[in-house]
N, C-alpha and C positions, 0 to 999 in steps of 0.2 A: 504492499500499500504505499509505503514511503516513498518508493522509487515513482511511481505514477505522479504523485503530487510533486515530488521533489524537480524531474526533469523541465517541465515548463519554467520554473524558477531559476535553474541553471542557465537554460537558453536565453531568457530574458537577459541574464546577467552578461552572457558571452556577448550578444549583440549589442549591449549597452556599451561595454568596453571597448567596441570596434567602431563606435560613432566617429565619422569623419572620412572614412572610405568612399562614401557615398550618400547623397542625402535627397529625400523628398519632405521639403519643410515648408511649414505654414508659417509665413515671415511676418515681421512688426507685431506680434501678439495678437494677431487676428484669431489664430487657432493654436493649439499647443503643438510642441514638436512631436514628430511621429517616429516610430521606428525607420532607421536608415535602410534604404535600398542601394545595395552594393554596386559601385561604379557608377552612378548616377549623378548631375548636378541638376536637381529638380526642385524648384520652389514655387509655392502656391498660396494664394490668399482668397479666401472664401471658396475654396475647392476649384479655384482656376489658376491656370499658369501665371506667373509673375515675371517670368524670363523672357526676354525678347532680345536674340543676338542677330537678328536678320541683317542688320547692317554690316556686319562683319563679311558675310558673302557676298553682299552687294557691291562692297569695296573690292574683294579677292577676284571676283568674276572677270572684269575687264582687265584687272593684271595679268590674270593667269592666261588670257586670250593673247596679251602683247608677248607673254614669254612663250607659250607652247605653240602658236599658230603663226606667228611672225617673227620674233627674233631667234628661238632656237632652231628653226629652220632656215633663218636669213631669207625671208620673204618681204623684205620691205624694198622691193624692187621697183615698183611704179610710183607715180604721184598719188594715185587713189589709196594704195597700201600704206603709204607713209602719213597721209592724212589721216586713214582709219586708226592708225597706231595713235597718232596725236588726239585724235577724238576719245578713244577710249581712255587714254590717261588723263586728258584733261576734262571731258565731260563725263565720263563714265558710261555705263548703259542704262542707268536709272536715274535717281535725283541726287546721288552721292557722287561728287566728282573726284577722284583719287589723288590728283595733284593738289587739291586744297588741304588734302589731309596730310601731306608731306610735312614731318618736323614741326607737328602743329602744337608741341607742348611748349609750358613756359621755359622749360629747361633749355630747349634746342630752337626756339624761334630767332634768336640771334645769328644762327648759322643757316638758317632756312634759305636764303637766297644762293647760298654757295652749294648746298645739298641739291637743290633743285637744278642748279646748272650742271651737278655731276649727273644726275640721273638723265638731264637732256643730252648731254654728251654721248652717255651709253647708248641711247636710242639712235643718235645720228651717226656713231660709229658703226652700229648694226646695220642701218641703212647703206652706208658706203661699202659694207662687206657684202651687201645684197646686191650691189651693183646700181644702186639708187642713182636715178640721173646719168645714167651711162647707155648709151644706145645698143652697147653690147653688153646687158648687164648679166647675161648668162654665162659670159666667159669668165666675168668677175666672180660671180658666184661659185661657178662650177670648178675652179681651178683647185689644184693642188696648194695647200699654205707651203711658204717657205719662211726663211729668215728675212723679215723686212716686207714680207707680202700677205695680204689677206687672203684666205681661202678656206678650204675644208680639211679637216684632219681625219683620218679613216682609211681604209682599205681602198676605198672609191667611193664617188659621189653617192653610189647607191646603197653603202655600207648604211645599215639599220642604226648604227651607233654612231654614226658621222656626226661632227660638231664643226662649227664655223668659227673662226678666230680672226683677232685683229694681226697686226703686222708683228706684234711680241707674242703670240701665241695664246693670247689670251680668249677664252670662250667667254664673249660679253654677255650673251644670254643669260649664263650663271652668275656672273656678277651683278647684272640688273636684278635677278632673281633676289639676291642675298640684300641688296642695297634696299628694295623695298620690304622685305621682312625686317628690316631695322629701321627704316626712316619712316614707315607707317605702323605695323602691327607691333614692333616691340616698343616703339615709342609711346603708343596707345597705351600699351599695357602698363608701363613702369613709371612713365613720365607724365601721362594726362589722366587716364581715367583712375588710376590709384595714386594720384599726386597729392600732397597734402592741401594745396590750393582749394580743391575739390572737395576732399572729405572732410576738412576742418570747417569748410564755410557754415557760417553761424545759420543763415537764412534756409539753407538746404537742410541742416541738421533739423531746425524746427518745423519745416515742412513733412520732414521725413517721420518725426515722433508724431505730428498730427496726421499722419498718414493720408499727407496731401499727394494724391496720384496725377502722375502726367495725363493730360487731356487725352481722353479716351482709351488709356493704358489702363492696366493693373499693376503698376510698380511706381513707387517713388523714384525721384530724379536720383537721389544717392544709390538705391537698389540698382538702377538701369547703369550707373557709371560702373559700379562692380561687376554686373552681368556682362557687359561689353569688355573688359579687361578679361574677364574669363573666355569669352568668344573669341577675341583675338590670340588668346594662348592656344587655341585650339591649331593654329597654325605653325606653332613652334613646337606642339606638342610631340611630333615625330622626332625631333631632335633630342627630346628628353628621354628616350629608350634605351635600354639597359644593355645592348649589344656591346657597348662599351662598357666594359667593367666598372669604372668610375663612376657611371652614371646610373649604376643599378636602384638607386633609391629615390632619383631626381623626380620624377614624374610623379610618383605617389606624394612626396613633400609638397610639390606644387599644387597637386589637384587638392590634397587635404586643406591645405592653406586657404584656397580658393572657396572650398565648401566651409570651413571653419567661420571663415572672415564673412561669410555671408550671414551665417547664423548669429555671430556677433553684432553685425549690423541690424539684425531684426531686433536684437537684445537691447540695444542702443549701448553696447560695450564698447565704445570708440579706442579705448586704449587696448583692449584685447583684438580688436580689428587690426589695429597699427601693427601689433605683433606678427599678425600674418601676412601683412604687407611687408615687414622686413624678411620674412622667409621666402616669399615669392621674388623679392628682389634678389636675395643672395642666390638663391637656387636658380633661379632662370638665367639670370647673368653669368653663373657658373657654366650652365649649358652651353650657351652661347659660346664663351670661351673655350671649352672643351672640344667642341665641333669644329672650331676653326683650327685648333691644333691639329685635330685627328685628320681633317682634309688635307692638311698640308703634310704630315708626317705618318700617317698610316703605312702599314706594312704594304696594301695595295697600292698606294700612290708611291711610295718608294721602289718598289718592284716594277712597276710601269715606268718609271722616270728612267730608269736604268736600261730599259729594253730599247734598242735601236736608236731613234733620235728623240725618244722620251715623250712624243706625242699622246700616247695613251694615258699619260698623266695629266694631261692638260685642262681636262674637266673638272679633275678633283682638286686641282690647284686654284682653278678659277672660282669653283665652289667656295674655298676657303676664302680668297680674295673678298667675294661678296660678303661673306660673314665676318671678315674682319672688318669692314665698313660698317657693319651693323653694331660693332662693339662700341661705338660712341653712345648708343642708346642704352647701354647696361648702367646700372645703378648699384650703389653700396647699400649696404641696410639703412645707414642713416641719412641717404638721400644724395652723398655727392657721386660724381661719376668715375668710373674706373680709367676711362679713356676719354680723351679730346678729340674733336673734328681733327686737328693737327696730327695727333699721335696716330690714328687710324690711316690718315692720308699719307705719313712716313712710311707705315709698315707696308701698305700696298705699293708705295714707291720702290720699296726694296725689289720686289717682284717684277715691276715694270722696267727697271731700269736697264740701260743698253739694249740688249736682244731679247730681254725678258724671260721667258719661259723656254726659250731655245738655249738658254745657257745651264746645260746638265751639270757640269762641273762645280759652278758657283753654288746652284739649288742643292747639290749633294754634299755640298762643304761642311765642315766641322761647325758645330753650335757656336764657335767663336767668330766664325767668318759672317762679317755684317752682310745680309741679302742671302744667306743659304736659310733653307726650309726650317732647320733646327734652330737657328738663332732667332728666326721670327715666332715661331712656335713658342719658344721658352719665352720671349718678350711678351706675348698675349698670356701666358699661364702665370707669369712673375707675380701680379697683384692678388692672385688667388692663392699662391702657394703651391702651383701645380706645375710640374717639369714633363718633359716629353716622357719620360721613364714611366710617370704615373699612369699612363694612357695605357701601358701594357700590362697592368697588374689587375 
């Protein structure tokens, strides 16, 4: 008889102790907390969903179209395709304009003009690689890349793994992808929606505590900021996965902090909420750094770089360059940045100097050689106390 009655009690205690892995929550004291449902970020008010992250996909869709349909395949050859790319970037597909969301946070607004110029330059470089404004564009796009000459890298132009590079061997589509991952998605997570200027706003807190909902919506403005930060994290979530051993707990820690922070917001426990923000800042910034390092010095990258003329590694290194650019949007627990705009540009310039990625000897040099992959990777890891050896453990 004791076992029959004891089992439900034990089961309830086990579930209660695991709270934070995933949540279905009634927020702002409208209804009590419910038993958590594993691996879900669900919050409701009066039985209805109170989470709206549609904005995130509305921004991502046109940017992904630029990357996958135009830049990755070097298809910006005509005036109409060039104008389409600019329209996707500047106007978007819906009511949200991606260009206006670049470096929007208070922390990075002073560098916004320079960042916009960097992204525009990448788009124009991709157009040049595509043969844009050249009557014989197909000869430009379809030629094999050489030192100092744009073109494709791969066995031939029909190779399913073909990539298109600039004169220095850089796959600009991958750099573009990393740049928007940082300048839009990461900036919105760490420096806009979870910034103190918003979450400490006195009027927003009063409205939140009085359950003043956004017009026609089922959430307060503070709740929406938190939810959008979580929505933009979905684009970085893939990088927090544990195929690199040092990242084994990263996604769990970040996810739990998002869930717990939303719970604390609903309880008006703002200091506890800020502790969750510190976890998100620390862990997500660490993820960005580790991924940048791994793209540069993983066994896969180094093995491919040593083979032939090293072009098989160019895509990996170019992805690393894009993530290096994103590092300026990372943030320490207390709010300061790990890297400045100039820090990131300097690390990228090491890879671009002289003949760029065609310089196998330099890239494969010792960690003391400025411009080697080991040197750059260790420079990235230094503020986090991480070395390239830590990636192997």
